[in-house]
C-alpha positions in Angstrom: 17.9 12.1 86.4 15.0 10.7 88.5 11.7 12.7 88.8 10.0 12.3 92.2 7.4 14.0 94.3 8.5 17.6 94.8 6.9 19.6 97.7 6.3 23.3 98.2 7.4 25.8 95.6 10.7 24.1 94.6 9.4 22.8 91.3 12.1 21.3 89.2 12.1 20.2 85.6 11.4 16.6 84.7 13.9 16.6 81.9 17.3 18.4 81.3 17.1 22.0 80.1 16.9 22.5 76.3 20.6 23.7 76.2 21.6 20.3 77.6 19.8 18.2 75.1 20.3 17.2 71.4 19.0 19.9 69.0 16.2 17.6 67.7 14.9 16.6 71.1 11.2 17.6 71.5 9.4 17.6 74.9 5.7 16.6 74.5 3.2 16.1 77.3 -0.5 15.2 77.8 -2.4 16.3 80.9 -6.0 16.3 82.0 -6.0 19.5 84.0 -9.4 18.9 85.6 -12.2 21.2 84.6 -12.8 24.3 86.7 -14.9 23.9 89.8 -15.5 27.1 91.7 -17.8 26.0 94.6 -17.0 23.9 97.7 -15.1 20.7 96.8 -13.8 17.6 98.5 -11.0 17.5 98.9 -10.5 21.3 99.1 -7.5 20.9 96.8 -9.9 20.2 93.9 -11.1 23.8 93.7 -9.7 25.6 90.7 -8.6 28.8 92.5 -6.5 26.6 94.7 -5.1 24.5 91.8 -4.5 27.2 89.3 -1.3 28.7 90.8 0.0 25.2 91.3 -0.6 24.3 87.6 1.1 27.5 86.5 4.1 26.8 88.7 4.7 23.4 87.2 4.2 24.6 83.6 6.6 27.4 84.1 9.3 25.1 85.5 9.2 22.7 82.6 7.2 23.9 79.6 6.8 21.2 76.9 7.2 22.2 73.3 3.8 20.6 72.7 1.2 20.2 75.4 -2.2 18.5 75.0 -4.7 19.2 77.8 -8.1 17.7 78.5 -11.1 19.2 80.3 -9.8 22.7 79.7 -12.4 25.4 79.9 -11.6 28.7 78.0 -10.2 30.6 81.1 -8.1 27.5 82.0 -6.7 27.4 78.5 -5.8 31.1 78.9 -3.9 30.3 82.1 -2.0 27.4 80.6 -1.0 29.5 77.6 0.2 32.4 79.7 2.1 30.0 82.0 3.9 28.3 79.2 5.3 31.6 77.9 4.8 34.4 75.4 5.9 32.3 72.4 3.2 29.7 72.8 0.0 29.4 70.7 -2.9 27.0 70.8 -5.4 25.3 68.5 -8.7 23.7 69.6 -11.9 24.9 71.3 -14.8 23.6 73.4 -16.5 20.4 72.5 -20.0 21.7 72.2 -21.7 22.6 68.9 -21.2 26.3 69.7 -17.5 25.8 70.5 -18.0 26.3 74.2 -17.4 23.9 77.1 -14.5 21.6 77.9 -11.9 21.3 75.2 -8.7 19.4 74.3 -6.5 22.2 73.0 -3.0 21.7 71.8 -0.4 24.3 73.0 2.8 24.6 71.1 6.0 26.7 71.1 5.7 28.7 67.9 9.4 29.7 68.0 10.3 26.0 67.7 7.3 24.7 65.6 5.6 26.0 62.5 1.9 25.2 62.5 1.0 23.9 59.0 -2.6 22.8 59.6 -5.2 21.9 62.2 -8.7 20.7 62.7 -11.1 19.7 65.4 -13.3 16.6 64.8 -16.1 15.0 66.7 -15.6 11.4 67.9 -18.8 10.3 66.3 -20.3 8.8 63.2 -20.2 12.3 61.7 -16.8 13.7 62.7 -17.3 16.9 60.8 -20.4 17.9 62.7 -19.5 19.9 65.8 -21.2 18.7 68.9 -22.3 15.4 67.4 -22.5 12.3 69.6 -22.7 8.5 68.9 -22.0 5.1 70.4 -23.7 5.9 73.8 -21.5 8.8 75.0 -23.8 11.3 76.8 -21.7 14.4 76.0 -19.7 15.3 72.8 -16.1 14.0 72.6 -13.5 15.5 70.3 -10.0 15.1 68.9 -7.8 18.0 67.9 -5.3 17.5 65.1 -2.4 19.7 64.5 0.4 19.4 61.9 3.8 21.0 62.4 7.2 21.5 60.8 10.1 21.5 63.2 12.1 24.6 62.6 15.2 23.0 64.0 15.3 19.7 62.1 12.8 20.3 59.3 10.9 17.2 60.4 7.1 17.0 60.0 4.9 16.0 62.9 1.1 15.4 63.3 -0.3 15.5 66.8 -3.7 14.2 68.0 -5.1 15.1 71.4 -8.3 13.7 72.8 -10.4 12.7 75.8 -12.4 9.5 75.4 -15.8 9.0 77.1 -15.8 7.9 80.7 -19.3 6.3 80.6 -19.6 4.3 77.4 -17.3 1.4 76.7 -18.6 1.2 73.1 -17.8 4.9 72.6 -14.3 4.4 73.9 -13.7 1.5 71.5 -15.2 3.1 68.4 -13.4 6.3 69.2 -10.1 4.4 69.5 -10.6 2.9 66.1 -11.4 6.3 64.6 -8.1 7.6 66.1 -6.3 4.6 64.7 -7.6 5.4 61.2 -6.8 9.1 61.5 -3.2 8.3 62.6 -2.8 5.8 59.7 -3.6 8.7 57.3 -1.1 11.1 58.8 2.3 11.8 57.5 5.7 12.4 59.2 6.0 11.6 62.8 2.7 10.8 64.5 1.7 11.4 68.2 -1.7 10.4 69.6 -2.2 11.4 73.2 -4.9 12.1 75.8 -7.1 10.8 78.6 -8.3 7.5 77.2 -10.2 6.4 80.3 -8.8 3.0 79.4 -6.1 1.0 81.2 -3.4 -1.4 80.1 -4.7 -4.4 78.2 -8.1 -2.7 77.5 -9.9 -3.0 74.1 -9.5 0.7 73.3 -5.7 0.5 73.8 -5.5 -2.7 71.7 -7.4 -1.0 68.9 -5.3 2.2 69.0 -2.0 0.2 69.0 -3.1 -2.4 66.4 -1.4 -0.6 63.5 1.7 1.5 63.3 1.4 3.2 66.7 3.2 2.0 69.9 3.0 3.0 73.5 5.6 5.7 74.0 6.3 4.6 77.5 7.2 1.1 76.3 9.3 2.5 73.5 11.3 4.9 75.6 15.0 4.4 75.9 14.9 5.8 79.5 12.0 6.0 82.0 12.7 8.5 84.8 9.8 7.6 87.0 7.8 4.5 87.9 4.7 3.9 85.8 2.3 5.5 88.2 -1.5 5.4 88.0 -2.2 8.6 86.1 -5.6 9.1 87.8 -4.0 10.3 91.0 -7.1 11.6 92.8 -4.9 13.8 94.9 -3.5 10.8 96.7 0.2 9.8 97.1 1.5 8.4 93.8 0.7 4.7 93.5 1.0 1.7 91.1 -2.3 -0.2 91.2 -4.4 -0.2 88.1 -2.0 1.4 85.7 -2.3 4.6 83.6 -5.5 5.8 81.8 -3.6 8.7 80.2 -1.4 7.7 77.2 1.0 9.0 74.6 1.4 6.8 71.5 3.9 7.4 68.6 4.5 5.8 65.3 7.1 3.0 65.2 9.6 5.1 63.3 9.9 7.8 65.9 12.6 7.7 68.6 11.4 8.1 72.2 14.4 9.1 74.3 12.7 9.6 77.7 9.4 9.2 79.4 8.0 10.2 82.8 4.8 10.5 84.8 4.5 13.9 86.5 4.1 13.6 90.3 5.3 17.1 91.1 3.4 19.1 93.8 3.3 22.7 95.0 2.7 23.3 98.7 2.3 19.6 99.0 -0.6 19.2 96.7 -1.0 18.2 93.0 -2.3 20.7 90.4 -4.9 18.2 89.1 -6.6 14.9 89.9 -4.7 13.4 86.9 -0.9 13.1 86.6 0.7 14.4 83.4 2.5 12.1 80.9 5.7 13.4 79.4 8.0 12.1 76.7 11.0 13.4 74.8 11.1 12.5 71.1 14.3 12.5 69.1 13.5 14.2 65.8 15.8 14.5 62.8 15.6 15.2 59.1 14.7 11.6 58.4 11.6 11.8 60.6 9.5 13.4 57.8 
């Protein structure tokens, strides 16, 4: 099955329906949904009230069992959760010291997955201090960690979702090393995903993938789309600089499929970023 640009309201799933897959298959996605902008925008498609129904339509068509979003304001997180379905829950909040502002929440299907623990950490020299900044990033950056038990296979899974700083190269690199260390401490299957603001061959990606983690795209048995640039900017999909949004998994986890989400509604994308999707194959041995 090949995913391609889909116009208008005929939004089709990227992957086969759950009843057509192996019991242990788990659909996971990362998507920078672009923070809410209410005033005039250019292009006009960037305005949240225009994008919101498009995002909802795509999520309803193909709800991942686990979805990590970036730049999500509280009302945007509410829309994502409602669009995914009544069985979905979320962990994570805004990045500021008071818990407000943009967040990197992790949404999950609670009918499929039992949440066994979660935390939100600052990407800084003091990860436990909410709102703390280091390494030259002008705004706080966070990572949300969630641990699960798969109700179908009994496998355990730890997921990290983050958004690295767009301004400071030092912050991106130091944050990547922190993510590397957190992933090394996790048990069971491990997934690290998010908007890394770093392309192929970059120092942050090299740091993140220097241990037991691998790029899920490279590890996938099947890739159902080209490796599009994930910063789409509302343009036609293109392959120029490569993705800046990534999903990494530990070497022991099977990646069955991977895709970059170029679906549109009424001819326009729901965000300036494209979503990254993978299907993992879990089993009792995963934990």
